[in-house]
C-alpha positions as CSV (number, residue, x, y, z in Angstrom):
1,M,-45.5,50.7,-66.9
2,S,-42.6,51.4,-64.5
3,A,-42.7,54.4,-62.2
4,L,-41.6,57.6,-63.8
5,L,-39.9,60.7,-62.3
6,L,-40.5,64.3,-63.4
7,S,-37.4,66.4,-62.6
8,R,-36.7,70.1,-62.7
9,I,-33.0,70.7,-63.2
10,R,-31.2,74.0,-62.9
11,L,-27.6,74.9,-63.4
12,R,-26.2,76.4,-60.2
13,R,-25.4,80.1,-60.5
14,D,-22.9,80.4,-57.6
15,A,-19.4,81.6,-58.4
16,P,-17.6,78.3,-59.0
17,V,-20.2,77.2,-61.6
18,A,-20.8,80.6,-63.0
19,A,-17.2,80.6,-64.2
20,L,-18.1,77.6,-66.5
21,A,-21.3,79.1,-67.9
22,G,-19.7,80.3,-71.1
23,L,-18.6,76.7,-71.9
24,L,-21.7,75.0,-70.7
25,L,-24.2,77.4,-72.2
26,P,-22.9,79.0,-75.5
27,D,-24.8,82.0,-76.9
28,A,-25.4,80.4,-80.3
29,A,-28.7,78.5,-80.2
30,D,-27.5,75.4,-82.0
31,A,-24.3,75.2,-80.1
32,R,-26.2,75.6,-76.8
33,L,-28.6,72.8,-77.8
34,A,-25.6,70.5,-78.5
35,A,-24.1,71.5,-75.1
36,S,-27.4,70.9,-73.4
37,H,-27.7,67.5,-75.1
38,S,-24.4,66.5,-73.6
39,I,-25.2,68.0,-70.2
40,V,-28.5,66.2,-69.8
41,W,-27.1,62.9,-71.1
42,S,-24.4,63.2,-68.5
43,L,-27.0,63.2,-65.8
44,F,-28.3,59.8,-66.8
45,A,-25.1,58.1,-68.3
46,D,-24.3,55.7,-65.5
47,G,-22.6,53.3,-68.0
48,A,-20.9,53.3,-71.3
49,D,-23.6,51.2,-72.9
50,R,-26.6,52.9,-71.3
51,R,-29.4,53.6,-73.8
52,R,-31.6,56.6,-73.5
53,D,-34.6,56.0,-71.2
54,F,-35.6,59.6,-70.6
55,L,-37.1,62.7,-72.3
56,W,-36.0,66.2,-71.8
57,R,-36.6,69.8,-72.9
58,E,-34.8,73.1,-72.3
59,E,-37.1,75.6,-70.5
60,A,-34.5,78.4,-70.5
61,P,-30.7,78.4,-70.8
62,G,-29.5,76.2,-68.0
63,R,-33.0,75.1,-66.9
64,F,-34.3,71.7,-68.0
65,M,-37.3,69.3,-67.4
66,T,-36.8,65.6,-67.7
67,L,-39.1,62.6,-67.5
68,S,-37.2,59.4,-66.7
69,M,-37.3,55.9,-65.3
70,R,-34.3,56.6,-63.1
71,P,-33.3,59.6,-61.0
72,P,-30.8,62.0,-62.6
73,T,-27.3,61.8,-61.0
74,N,-25.5,65.0,-60.0
75,A,-22.1,63.7,-59.0
76,A,-20.3,66.9,-60.0
77,G,-22.8,69.1,-58.0
78,L,-23.3,71.5,-60.9
79,F,-27.1,71.4,-60.7
80,I,-30.0,71.8,-58.4
81,V,-32.2,68.8,-59.0
82,E,-35.8,68.5,-57.8
83,S,-37.6,65.2,-58.7
84,K,-41.1,63.9,-57.9
85,P,-43.0,60.8,-59.0
86,F,-45.0,61.3,-62.2
87,E,-48.1,59.2,-61.7
88,P,-51.2,61.1,-62.9
89,A,-54.5,59.4,-62.3
90,L,-56.4,60.0,-65.5
91,G,-59.8,59.0,-66.7
92,V,-61.7,59.1,-70.0
93,D,-62.8,62.7,-70.9
94,D,-60.3,64.3,-68.5
95,R,-59.2,67.7,-69.8
96,L,-55.6,68.8,-69.6
97,R,-53.5,71.8,-70.5
98,F,-50.4,70.7,-72.3
99,S,-47.1,72.0,-73.7
100,L,-45.1,70.1,-76.3
101,R,-41.9,70.8,-78.2
102,A,-41.7,68.3,-81.1
103,N,-39.9,67.4,-84.2
104,A,-43.1,66.6,-86.2
105,V,-42.5,64.4,-89.3
106,I,-44.5,62.5,-91.9
107,S,-43.5,59.5,-93.8
108,R,-43.8,59.6,-97.6
109,S,-43.4,56.5,-99.8
110,T,-40.6,56.7,-102.3
111,G,-42.0,53.9,-104.5
112,P,-43.8,50.5,-104.5
113,G,-42.3,48.2,-101.9
114,Q,-39.9,50.8,-100.7
115,R,-39.7,52.1,-97.1
116,G,-41.1,55.6,-96.7
117,R,-38.8,58.6,-96.0
118,R,-39.5,60.9,-93.1
119,H,-40.1,64.6,-93.9
120,D,-40.6,67.6,-91.6
121,V,-44.3,68.4,-91.8
122,V,-43.8,72.1,-92.5
123,M,-41.3,71.5,-95.3
124,D,-43.5,68.8,-96.7
125,A,-46.5,71.2,-96.8
126,L,-44.3,73.7,-98.6
127,R,-42.8,71.3,-101.2
128,A,-45.0,72.7,-104.0
129,T,-44.6,76.3,-103.1
130,P,-42.0,78.2,-105.1
131,S,-39.4,80.5,-103.5
132,G,-40.3,84.1,-103.3
133,P,-42.4,86.6,-101.2
134,L,-45.4,84.3,-101.1
135,R,-43.4,81.5,-99.5
136,A,-43.0,83.4,-96.2
137,Q,-46.8,83.7,-95.8
138,A,-47.3,80.1,-96.9
139,R,-44.8,79.0,-94.3
140,S,-46.6,80.8,-91.6
141,D,-49.9,79.2,-92.6
142,A,-48.2,75.8,-93.0
143,V,-46.8,75.9,-89.4
144,I,-50.3,76.1,-88.0
145,A,-52.2,73.8,-90.4
146,A,-49.5,71.1,-90.7
147,G,-48.7,71.3,-87.0
148,R,-52.4,70.8,-86.0
149,D,-52.9,68.0,-88.5
150,W,-49.9,66.2,-87.1
151,L,-51.0,66.7,-83.5
152,A,-54.5,65.3,-84.4
153,R,-52.9,62.2,-85.9
154,Q,-50.8,61.8,-82.8
155,G,-53.9,62.0,-80.6
156,G,-55.6,59.4,-82.7
157,E,-52.8,57.0,-82.0
158,A,-52.0,58.0,-78.4
159,G,-55.4,58.3,-76.7
160,F,-56.2,62.0,-76.7
161,E,-58.0,64.6,-78.7
162,P,-56.7,68.2,-79.1
163,L,-59.4,70.8,-78.2
164,G,-60.0,74.2,-79.8
165,G,-57.4,76.2,-81.5
166,V,-54.1,74.7,-80.3
167,A,-51.3,77.3,-80.5
168,V,-48.6,76.2,-82.9
169,D,-45.5,78.4,-83.2
170,G,-41.8,78.7,-82.6
171,Y,-40.9,76.8,-85.8
172,E,-37.2,76.6,-86.2
173,R,-34.7,74.6,-88.3
174,R,-32.0,73.3,-86.0
175,R,-28.5,72.3,-87.1
176,V,-26.8,70.7,-84.2
177,P,-23.1,69.9,-84.5
178,R,-21.9,66.5,-83.5
179,A,-18.5,65.2,-82.5
180,S,-18.4,62.9,-85.6
181,G,-20.4,62.9,-88.8
182,P,-22.7,65.5,-90.2
183,P,-24.8,67.7,-88.0
184,A,-28.3,66.7,-86.9
185,V,-30.7,68.8,-88.9
186,F,-34.4,68.9,-87.9
187,G,-37.4,71.2,-87.5
188,V,-39.0,72.1,-84.2
189,L,-42.5,73.2,-83.4
190,D,-44.0,74.3,-80.1
191,F,-47.6,73.4,-79.2
192,D,-49.6,74.8,-76.4
193,G,-53.3,74.1,-75.7
194,E,-55.9,71.8,-74.2
195,L,-56.7,68.2,-74.8
196,R,-59.2,65.6,-73.9
197,V,-58.1,62.1,-72.8
198,T,-59.8,59.3,-74.8
199,D,-57.7,56.3,-73.7
200,P,-55.8,56.9,-70.4
201,A,-53.5,53.8,-70.7
202,R,-52.4,54.6,-74.3
203,F,-51.9,58.3,-73.5
204,L,-49.8,57.6,-70.4
205,A,-47.7,55.1,-72.4
206,R,-47.1,57.7,-75.1
207,L,-46.2,60.4,-72.6
208,A,-43.5,58.1,-71.3
209,G,-42.1,57.3,-74.8
210,G,-42.4,60.8,-76.2
211,F,-43.9,62.3,-79.4
212,G,-42.2,62.8,-82.8
213,R,-38.5,62.4,-83.6
214,A,-35.3,64.0,-82.3
215,R,-36.1,63.0,-78.8
216,A,-32.4,62.8,-78.0
217,F,-32.2,66.6,-78.7
218,G,-34.8,67.9,-76.4
219,C,-38.0,67.1,-78.3
220,G,-41.0,64.9,-77.5
221,L,-41.7,65.7,-73.8
222,M,-45.3,66.7,-73.3
223,L,-45.9,68.6,-70.1
224,I,-49.4,68.4,-68.7
225,R,-51.6,69.9,-65.9
226,R,-55.2,69.8,-65.1
227,S,-57.4,72.2,-66.9
228,P,-59.3,74.7,-64.6
229,P,-62.8,73.6,-63.9
230,V,-65.4,74.9,-66.3
231,V,-67.6,77.5,-64.5
232,P,-71.3,77.1,-65.5
């Protein structure tokens, strides 16, 4: 696997840039995500035919983390960029704290011989629940149960095992406007917890590629750090 860079990117707050903040960071969440999508892509778009080879997430308005195979460019000088090599030395049974924002989906067959259709895991869990007061509580339960089930499946494929009660919250349906065509509509879940590495090579490969869908829109980047040592 090629060397990766983990970058912390912050929009400058001095006077010349602050005057553009309203355009670069709209107040409406979906409009800001669309703007952030364009901002982050501009940092890696060194050619008209360049394909995405990075992951990103918004930490706060104007603050981003990226994982990439190339350093972000900052030709306009709008950002403060801090990059460092991402080369964790991991072994079997290493324990890590993690944070992941993901568009978690499941594929359901539409019939014999037909390609499965992808469904948001929360909406899929609620498909048999009628509208009404009970649906709100069912949705809250579905966020946790469906989210944890999805994460466990990801771990089975990607060389890790979630540990304990992983926190699953922040479920939102995003509707991101696009320059042409219909908006991008997808659900987002935030995961925070601890995991155990079962296959370091597979885990590192998946970290580089990202988890779930909607990776172009700030999903899929798992941030990791060593768990504190267990005190006997």
